[in-house]
C-alpha positions, 0 to 999 in steps of 0.5 A: 948382723950378717946380710949374707943369704948363705950360711958360711961354709964352716957352719954348713960343714959343722952341721953336716959333721954333727949330723953324721956323728949323731946318725952314726952313734944311733945306728951303732948303738941301736944295731948292737943291742938285741931287742928285749921284752917289756919289763918296766921302765929303766931309770934312763927311759924315764929320764928320757921322757922327762927331758923330752917333756921339758924340751916341749915346754921350753919350745912352747914357752920360747915360741910364746916369748918371741910372739911377745917380742921378748927376744932374750927370753925366747933365746934362753928357752930355745937354748934350754930346749936344745940342751935338754934334747942334747942331754936326751940324746946322750941318755938315750944312747946310754940307755939303749946301749945298756938295755937294747930296744924295748918291744911294744907288746900292745895288741889291736888298735893300740899297736897301730897307734903305737907304730903311727906315732913311732914311724914319723917320730923316728924319721923326724928325729933324724930330720930335726938334727940339722934343722935344729942346728941351723935354726939355732945357728941362724938365730944366734948369729943374727941371721933373723930372716933365715932363722924365721924361715927355717924355724917355721918348720923346725918348731912343729917338727921338733915339738912332734919329736919331743911330744911323741917321744913322751907318748911312746915312752908312756905306751911302752911302759904304762 
């Protein structure tokens, strides 16, 4: 276990580079695909919702495990959540490169609800990238005090992004 209070420079640079690469990929894909009208869910959109739902379950299960001090089970759940979220990102980019953005066609109060979910979802999806990477890194390397300090913020934000992703999918396609 490390007693240092600061993350090593290599870890900070790695997180920064990965974050920039993720942002660049999203901007590149989203900027190059024209919006399209609602025509029903593409298979990758459904897979994305399932991956978000799975990540949510893994996050909540991992939290329950750590509350019971079952550290290895907690770690396994968090790695599973990270893997599902990472796979989500890949399939999300492929989906949007193929079909572009899908416009929400609802009207009235549902339109307001959709954007009330979507706007923080998009902002927090960007914020969660470095937060999740640092949280996982600190837990993995035994920086437990720093892991706990950041995990208090990472968990609810990551859960919001995952759960709202499923709700946004549902509102777009059902």
